[in-house]
C-alpha positions in Angstrom: 35.0 0.1 70.5 36.9 -1.3 67.4 34.2 -4.2 67.5 31.1 -1.9 67.4 33.5 0.3 64.8 33.6 -2.3 62.7 29.8 -3.6 62.6 28.9 0.0 61.9 31.8 0.8 59.0 29.9 -2.2 57.7 26.3 -0.8 57.9 27.5 2.3 56.5 28.8 0.1 53.7 25.5 -1.9 52.9 23.7 1.2 52.8 26.3 3.1 50.5 26.2 0.1 47.9 22.1 0.0 48.6 22.0 4.1 47.8 24.9 3.8 44.7 22.6 1.3 43.6 19.3 3.8 43.5 21.5 6.5 42.4 23.7 5.4 39.7 22.2 2.5 37.7 18.4 4.0 37.3 19.8 7.0 36.1 21.8 5.4 33.6 18.8 3.1 32.5 16.9 6.2 32.5 19.3 8.3 30.6 19.6 5.2 27.7 16.1 4.8 27.5 15.3 8.6 26.4 18.7 8.6 24.1 16.2 5.5 22.3 13.0 7.3 22.6 14.7 10.2 21.4 16.0 8.4 18.0 12.4 6.4 17.4 11.0 10.1 17.5 13.5 11.8 15.6 13.1 8.8 12.4 8.9 9.1 13.2 9.2 13.1 12.0 12.1 13.0 9.5 10.9 14.3 5.8 12.0 13.6 2.4 14.6 16.6 1.2 13.3 17.1 -2.0 9.4 15.8 -2.8 8.4 16.4 1.1 7.8 13.2 1.8 5.3 12.3 4.8 6.9 11.3 7.9 6.5 7.6 9.2 4.2 8.8 12.0 1.8 10.0 9.3 1.6 6.9 7.9 -0.8 4.5 9.9 0.4 1.2 8.0 4.6 2.1 7.8 4.3 3.4 11.2 2.7 0.3 12.7 5.7 -2.0 10.8 8.1 0.4 12.4 6.7 -0.8 15.8 6.3 -4.2 15.3 10.1 -4.4 14.1 11.0 -2.1 17.3 8.5 -4.7 19.5 10.7 -7.5 17.8 14.2 -6.7 18.3 14.0 -4.6 21.8 11.2 -7.0 22.9 10.3 -3.1 25.0 6.8 -1.6 24.5 6.0 1.4 22.1 3.1 3.8 21.8 2.7 6.7 19.8 0.1 9.0 20.4 -1.2 12.7 18.2 -1.4 15.9 19.9 -4.8 14.6 21.4 -3.3 11.6 23.1 -5.4 9.4 20.8 -3.1 6.4 20.2 -2.4 5.9 16.4 0.6 3.1 16.8 1.2 0.4 19.8 2.2 -3.0 19.6 -1.5 -4.0 20.2 -3.2 -3.2 17.2 -6.5 -3.0 18.7 -5.6 -0.2 21.1 -5.1 2.3 17.8 -7.8 5.0 17.7 -8.5 4.9 21.7 -7.4 7.9 24.4 -4.2 7.1 26.0 -5.3 7.2 29.6 -2.2 5.2 31.7 -0.5 8.2 32.8 -2.6 9.5 36.2 -0.7 13.0 36.0 -1.5 13.4 32.5 2.6 13.0 32.1 1.7 12.1 28.2 -0.6 15.3 28.2 2.0 18.0 29.2 5.2 16.7 27.5 3.3 17.4 24.5 2.0 20.8 25.2 5.5 22.0 26.7 7.9 19.4 24.8 9.9 18.2 28.3 10.8 14.5 28.4 8.9 13.1 31.6 8.9 9.4 33.9 6.1 7.9 35.1 4.9 4.5 36.5 2.5 3.0 33.8 -0.6 1.4 35.5 -3.0 -1.0 33.9 -4.9 -3.6 35.4 -2.6 -6.2 33.4 0.4 -4.5 35.4 -1.2 -3.2 38.4 1.9 -2.6 40.1 3.1 -0.7 37.2 5.6 -0.1 34.5 8.7 1.8 34.2 8.0 4.6 31.2 9.3 7.3 29.4 7.2 9.9 27.4 9.3 12.2 24.9 7.8 14.4 22.3 7.2 13.8 18.3 8.8 17.4 17.6 8.9 18.5 14.0 11.6 20.9 12.2 9.6 24.1 12.3 9.0 22.9 16.6 5.5 22.0 16.1 4.6 19.0 18.6 2.3 16.6 16.8 2.2 13.8 19.5 4.9 11.8 21.6 6.6 8.4 21.7 5.8 6.5 25.2 8.1 3.4 25.6 8.6 1.3 28.5 12.1 0.4 30.1 11.0 -2.1 32.5 14.0 -4.3 31.2 16.8 -1.9 32.2 15.3 -1.7 35.5 14.6 -5.4 36.1 18.4 -6.6 35.2 19.5 -3.6 37.7 17.3 -5.0 40.7 18.5 -8.4 40.0 22.0 -7.3 40.1 20.8 -5.0 43.6 19.9 -8.2 44.7 23.2 -9.9 44.4 25.3 -7.4 45.5 22.8 -6.9 49.4 23.4 -10.9 49.6 27.2 -10.5 49.3 26.8 -7.6 51.4 25.1 -9.4 54.2 27.7 -12.4 54.0 30.5 -9.8 54.1 28.5 -8.0 57.4 28.4 -11.5 59.3 32.0 -11.8 58.7 32.0 -9.1 59.9 30.5 -9.8 62.7 32.9 -13.0 63.4 36.4 -11.1 62.9 34.9 -8.1 64.9 36.0 -9.8 67.9 39.2 -9.9 67.4 39.7 -6.0 66.0 38.2 -5.4 69.1 41.7 -6.5 71.3 43.6 -4.1 69.0 44.5 -0.6 69.5 41.9 1.6 67.8 44.9 3.8 66.2 46.0 0.6 64.5 42.6 0.3 62.8 42.2 3.9 62.4 44.5 5.4 59.2 43.7 2.0 56.9 40.2 2.6 57.8 40.3 6.0 57.1 42.0 5.2 53.6 39.3 2.9 52.6 36.7 5.6 53.6 38.5 7.3 51.1 38.4 4.9 48.6 34.4 4.3 49.0 33.8 8.1 48.7 35.6 7.5 45.4 33.7 5.1 44.0 30.2 6.8 45.6 31.4 9.6 43.2 31.5 7.3 39.5 35.5 6.0 40.3 35.2 2.8 39.5 38.3 2.6 38.1 40.9 3.1 41.0 41.5 0.0 42.5 41.5 -0.1 46.8 44.9 0.5 47.9 44.2 -1.1 51.1 47.0 -4.1 51.9 47.2 -5.7 55.0 47.4 -9.3 56.5 44.6 -8.5 58.9 40.8 -8.3 59.3 40.8 -4.7 58.0 42.9 -6.2 54.6 40.2 -8.7 54.1 37.5 -5.9 54.4 39.7 -3.8 52.0 39.4 -7.0 49.8 35.6 -7.5 50.1 35.2 -3.5 49.1 37.9 -3.9 46.0 35.7 -7.0 45.1 32.3 -4.9 45.1 33.8 -2.5 42.8 35.2 -4.8 40.5 31.7 -6.0 40.4 29.8 -2.7 40.1 32.4 -1.4 37.4 31.9 -4.6 35.2 27.7 -3.9 35.6 28.4 -0.5 34.8 30.5 -1.5 31.3 27.6 -4.4 30.6 25.3 -1.4 30.9 27.7 0.7 29.4 27.6 -2.2 26.7 23.6 -2.7 26.5 23.3 1.2 25.4 26.0 1.1 22.5 24.3 -1.7 21.0 20.5 0.1 21.2 22.4 3.4 19.6 23.4 1.3 17.0 20.0 -0.6 16.2 18.3 3.1 16.7 20.9 4.1 14.0 20.4 1.0 11.9 16.6 1.5 12.1 17.2 4.9 11.3 19.1 4.5 7.8 16.9 2.0 6.9 14.1 4.3 7.2 16.6 7.4 5.0 17.0 5.0 2.3 13.7 4.0 1.7 12.6 8.0 1.7 15.6 8.4 -1.2 14.3 5.5 -2.9 11.1 7.2 -2.7 12.0 10.9 -3.7 14.2 9.1 -6.8 11.1 7.5 -8.1 9.3 11.0 -7.0 12.0 13.1 -9.2 12.1 10.8 -12.2 8.3 10.5 -12.8 8.4 14.8 -13.0 11.5 14.9 -15.2 10.6 15.8 -19.1 13.0 14.1 -21.1 16.1 11.7 -20.8 19.0 14.0 -20.3 17.0 15.2 -17.0 16.4 11.6 -15.9 20.0 10.7 -16.5 21.1 13.3 -14.4 18.6 13.1 -11.7 19.6 8.7 -11.3 23.2 10.3 -11.0 22.6 12.8 -8.0 20.4 10.3 -6.2 23.0 7.0 -7.1 25.7 9.0 -5.6 24.1 9.2 -2.3 22.4 5.9 -2.4 25.2 3.7 -2.9 28.2 6.5 -1.3 31.7 5.4 -2.4 31.0 3.3 -4.9 31.4 3.4 -8.8 28.5 2.8 -10.7 26.8 3.2 -13.9 23.1 2.5 -16.0 23.9 1.4 -19.6 21.0 1.4 -22.1 20.5 -0.3 -25.3 20.9 2.0 -28.4 17.9 1.7 -31.1 20.0 -0.6 -32.9 20.1 -3.0 -29.7 23.6 -4.1 -30.6 25.1 -2.1 -28.4 25.1 -0.7 -24.6 26.0 2.1 -23.9 26.4 4.5 -20.4 23.5 7.3 -20.1 24.7 7.5 -15.9 28.0 7.4 -14.5 28.9 8.6 -10.6 32.6 8.1 -9.5 34.3 8.3 -13.3 37.1 6.2 -12.2 34.7 3.2 -12.8 36.6 0.2 -14.6 33.4 -0.2 -17.0 33.8 0.6 -20.6 31.6 3.1 -21.5 29.7 1.3 -24.2 29.9 -2.6 -25.0 28.5 -5.4 -26.5 25.3 -7.5 -24.7 27.1 -10.6 -24.7 29.9 -8.9 -22.7 27.6 -8.9 -20.1 27.1 -12.2 -17.9 23.8 -10.8 -16.4 22.1 -10.0 -19.8 23.3 -13.5 -20.9 22.2 -15.3 -18.2 18.8 -13.0 -17.4 19.1 -12.5 -13.7 21.6 -10.5 -11.6 25.1 -11.4 -11.8 27.1 -10.9 -8.8 31.0 -11.0 -7.4 32.4 -11.3 -3.3 35.6 -12.8 -4.3 37.7 -14.7 -6.5 36.3 -18.0 -6.4 32.7 -16.9 -6.8 32.6 -16.8 -10.4 34.1 -14.9 -13.4 33.6 -11.0 -13.8 31.9 -9.6 -16.9 34.3 -8.8 -20.0 32.9 -5.6 -19.8 34.9 -4.4 -16.7 38.5 -3.9 -18.8 40.6 -3.2 -15.2 39.9 -6.1 -13.3 42.8 -5.7 -11.3 41.2 -2.6 -9.6 38.2 -4.5 -9.1 37.0 -5.8 -5.8 33.5 -6.5 -5.9 30.9 -6.0 -9.0 27.8 -6.6 -9.3 25.2 -5.8 -13.0 21.5 -6.2 -12.6 19.4 -6.3 -15.9 17.1 -3.7 -16.1 13.8 -5.2 -17.0 10.3 -2.6 -18.0 7.2 -4.4 -19.3 8.7 -7.6 -20.6 11.5 -6.0 -21.9 15.3 -5.5 -21.4 16.4 -1.7 -21.5 19.5 -2.2 -20.3 21.9 -2.9 -17.4 22.5 -1.3 -13.9 26.4 -1.5 -12.6 28.0 -1.2 -9.3 31.5 -1.9 -8.2 34.1 -1.3 -5.3 37.8 -0.8 -5.4 40.0 -3.7 -3.8 41.5 -3.1 -0.7 45.4 -2.8 0.2 45.4 -6.0 2.1 43.8 -7.9 -1.0 41.8 -7.7 -4.3 38.6 -9.1 -2.9 39.2 -8.7 1.1 36.4 -7.4 2.8 33.1 -8.1 0.2 31.4 -10.4 1.4 31.1 -7.8 4.5 30.1 -4.5 2.4 27.9 -6.5 -0.1 24.8 -7.6 2.4 21.9 -9.6 0.7 19.7 -6.8 2.1 22.1 -4.4 0.1 21.7 -6.4 -3.1 18.3 -6.3 -2.9 18.0 -2.5 -2.3 20.2 -2.1 -5.2 17.8 -4.2 -7.6 15.1 -2.3 -6.3 17.1 0.9 -7.0 17.5 -0.8 -11.1 13.9 -1.4 -11.1 13.1 2.2 -10.2 15.4 3.7 -13.2 14.0 0.7 -15.2 10.3 1.8 -15.0 11.2 5.5 -15.2 13.2 5.0 -18.4 10.9 3.2 -19.9 7.7 5.2 -19.3 9.7 8.1 -20.3 10.5 6.7 -23.9 6.7 5.6 -24.0 5.8 9.6 -23.2 8.7 11.0 -26.1 7.0 8.6 -28.3 3.3 9.4 -27.6 4.6 12.9 -27.7 6.6 12.6 -31.2 3.3 11.1 -32.3 0.7 13.8 -31.6 3.3 16.6 -32.9 4.8 15.2 -36.0 3.7 15.3 -39.5 3.9 11.6 -40.2 4.9 12.0 -43.4 7.9 14.6 -43.4 9.0 14.2 -40.1 8.3 18.0 -39.4 6.0 19.3 -36.7 2.4 19.9 -37.5 -0.5 22.4 -37.6 -0.8 22.0 -34.4 2.2 22.3 -32.8 3.3 25.1 -35.2 0.5 27.6 -34.1 1.2 26.8 -30.5 4.9 27.3 -30.7 3.9 30.6 -33.1 2.0 31.8 -29.7 4.7 31.0 -27.3 7.7 32.9 -29.5 5.4 35.5 -29.5 5.2 36.0 -26.5 9.1 35.7 -25.8 9.6 38.1 -28.2 7.2 40.7 -26.8 8.8 40.1 -23.3 12.2 41.0 -24.3 11.6 43.2 -27.3 13.1 40.7 -29.9 11.7 40.2 -34.0 10.6 37.2 -34.5 10.8 35.8 -38.5 7.5 33.7 -40.0 8.1 31.9 -43.4 5.1 30.2 -45.5 6.6 28.0 -48.2 4.7 26.1 -51.1 6.2 24.2 -54.1 5.5 25.2 -57.5 3.1 23.1 -60.0 2.6 20.3 -57.3 -0.4 19.1 -59.0 1.5 18.5 -62.2 3.9 16.1 -60.5 1.4 14.3 -58.9 -0.7 13.9 -62.1 2.6 13.4 -64.6 4.1 10.7 -61.8 1.5 10.1 -59.8 0.6 11.0 -55.6 3.8 8.3 -55.0 6.1 10.8 -56.1 4.7 13.8 -54.5 5.1 12.1 -51.6 8.9 11.3 -51.6 9.1 15.2 -53.0 7.4 16.4 -49.6 9.7 14.0 -48.0 12.8 15.4 -49.6 11.9 18.8 -48.6 11.3 18.0 -45.3 14.6 16.6 -44.6 16.5 19.8 -46.9 14.3 22.0 -44.6 16.0 20.3 -41.4 19.3 21.0 -42.0 19.0 23.6 -43.4 17.8 25.9 -40.4 19.0 27.3 -36.8 18.9 25.0 -33.9 16.1 27.1 -33.0 13.9 27.3 -35.7 10.5 25.3 -36.5 9.9 23.6 -39.5 6.2 22.6 -39.7 3.8 21.2 -42.4 1.4 23.8 -42.8 -0.9 21.3 -44.8 -0.7 19.8 -48.1 2.6 21.2 -50.1 2.4 24.2 -47.8 5.3 24.6 -45.4 6.0 27.2 -42.5 9.0 28.4 -40.9 9.3 30.1 -37.6 12.6 31.6 -36.6 13.0 33.0 -33.3 15.0 36.6 -33.0 15.2 36.8 -36.7 14.9 40.5 -38.4 13.7 41.0 -41.7 16.8 41.3 -43.0 18.1 37.6 -41.6 14.8 35.8 -42.5 14.6 37.6 -46.1 18.2 35.9 -46.7 17.2 32.6 -45.0 14.8 32.7 -47.6 16.1 33.4 -50.5 19.3 30.6 -48.9 16.1 27.9 -48.6 14.9 28.8 -52.7 18.4 28.4 -54.1 19.1 25.3 -52.4 15.5 23.9 -53.0 15.9 24.3 -56.5 19.4 22.2 -56.4 17.4 19.0 -54.7 16.9 15.8 -57.6 14.4 13.7 -56.4 14.1 10.0 -57.8 11.3 7.8 -57.9 11.9 4.4 -58.9 15.2 5.2 -60.7 13.7 7.7 -62.9 14.9 11.3 -61.9 12.0 14.2 -61.6 11.9 17.6 -62.7 13.1 20.3 -61.2 11.6 21.5 -57.7 11.1 25.0 -57.5 9.2 26.7 -54.4 7.7 30.0 -53.6 8.3 32.3 -50.2 5.8 34.7 -48.4 8.2 36.6 -45.7 6.2 38.3 -42.5 8.3 39.9 -39.4 6.9 40.4 -35.7 6.1 43.1 -34.9 6.4 44.9 -37.9 3.8 43.0 -40.1 1.5 42.0 -37.7 1.1 41.7 -34.0 -0.5 38.3 -33.5 -0.2 34.9 -35.0 -3.2 35.1 -37.3 -1.8 38.1 -38.4 1.4 37.0 -38.9 0.3 33.9 -41.1 -1.9 36.0 -42.6 0.7 38.7 -44.2 3.5 36.2 -45.0 0.3 34.1 -46.8 -0.4 37.3 -48.6 3.0 37.8 -49.6 3.0 33.8 -50.4 -0.1 34.3 -53.1 2.2 38.1 -54.5 5.3 35.5 -55.1 3.1 33.0 -57.2 1.4 36.0 -59.3 5.1 37.0 -60.3 5.8 34.2 -61.9 6.7 31.8 -59.2 10.2 30.9 -57.9 10.2 34.3 -56.1 10.7 35.5 -52.0 8.4 38.6 -51.5 8.3 40.2 -48.4 4.7 41.1 -46.6 3.5 44.7 -46.6 
């Protein structure tokens, strides 16, 4: 009976081991495959927060690149289909555009319909025995399913099969061993064997329930003890296999996380470029750079420095993390990147000198300066730095600044350089289109557009709007007496005077010839008349010189009109102000006259 009991126990043990292989390891392998596939699906449907950048699955080129990278790293086959089961990306480019037809029971189509994850055996002419495959839905944030990700996970199952074969061989060896020692066990009383066997049975039950950490504590100097040692060897082997599988799962999750991080960085970089293109002025662009730099380079100080118009000084136009050790302004020769004409990077104390514009070198762990180039011209410097660690000034810099991270920083600097250069060009062209080149005041076309815009605001908020028409008295006499150069100088001086003696909200314009127009938002008749009188007195005090000769006194005549009392439209206001100006001329010039 003892001999039969030992043989029966060994058979049971072998069956339990095989059953555990089929129950535990495939479940772990399937779970790992499901986590990886879902991480991939999430990366493919992610969109940008600000500009609604298209997800990867909607860009065939980007999708194919993503699949090729995944295949190169993980050796797994990956296929992406749309809602109609048409392949839009896969490891075999020739399959793109074809219908996916390897799921005999339409598991892919059912997943697209109900959003449930499924596994199946993919049949093909190349693999007639079938390949273990998992399919997960491509679910958008709104819940819409736009397709599915199909991934094979045969490598995990193949590794499981190899481990299973090894264990079966060990168990067969143990079975033979048990047969040999069973003859001796038969001579012992069953009671002396029953208790250790019972404890061994309890230990095996713990293993089947997933407890691989508790050792088998049956210690006897007989065959039962040997059998317990064999089970302990089996438990330790299964624990080691499980730990390897868990490590593999963690590695796969880490790789999926790195892919997701790269995708997120590319999306944010594209968002930055798009947002910079929508900025209307330099200040808005600087704020945009600051907001995105804090997200693109978390935990690091940085700044964008731009040349002033004189090009003898660089000043900070964008700062993130105000604890930066760099001066807010410095000379061009104080930056080694500008001197060398290339990226200047410091990783440790022996890798090179710090730029002189870094005033607190003791607080800097690593730094990088990138020249900002646009249209063949250096327009500034993109600077990043990190603080030193407690263990030492330069510790960890090599790990923090990888080559990929430096390339990403250069790409950000190029986006910012191009955007700032384009904005400067747009501003220059805009100023040329709205400014009078002689006086620097706004031209007539801009005046007419501004008047209509300000009238719209005045009507909407029930506020007044003042208009002053100005004409230089006896201007032809100045031209005839002193020449046209003197006339131009008078126009320039009066233009400068007007810009210096009005509010920031007022709009000074050259109407034509020696005539000027002032638009005064929210100015009633009293305020507008007072301002016109101040301008008349100030203009009379101007002394204009040309080639060392002081010209005669300048006087001006002005006509004042106010919305809504003197007109409802821009044309009516200008006509009323012009008629008042004509009466000021008739009254002897150097007068301010109100419209009737």
